[in-house]
C-alpha positions, 0 to 999 in steps of 0.5 A: 499499499502506498502511504500518502499523508496530507497535512492539514493545509495540503489537504484543503488545497487538495479538496479544491483540486478534487472539487473542481478537476480538471482545473486551469492553473491560472483559476486555481491560483485565483481560487487559492488566493481568494480561499487562503490568502496565498500568492502565486508563488505559494500555489505553485510550490504546494502544487509542485510539492503534491505532484512530485509525491504522485498526488496530483499531475500539471500537463499544459496548466492543467491539474488533474489527481492522480490518486482521487480523493476516495482513494486518498481517504481509503488508503488513509482508513487502511492505514489507520486500521493497519497503525491501531489495530494491527490490520484486524478489520474485525478489531477496528470494527469491534473497538467502533461498534463498542457503545452504539447499537445498530438498526436491523436495516443497518445490521442487514446493509452491512451483512450484505457489503460483507457477502459482496467483498467475500473471496470465493 
């Protein structure tokens, strides 16, 4: 599993791209100036850093993702389960569900989800 971690500011920046991709680099500069008060150089520095880390690409002044928002958060979830529960999904679910009850519909939905991911 590729380990990708974004700092808080990088994540807010990434969210802007994910919400609007593909986005022209000039539009991204304007958006970051409005949203974060960043200068053009700051936007391009952060963009270059995230491109070098394989999260985004900048081709012909058009920014798009190499890792989608869903992929990023999936990787973060997997890493959390690995770090906190030794990779044990049942251990994570036990801790997560420790103080709550599921409705019948929620339980059935989870059963169907688990069944759809079972190895044959």
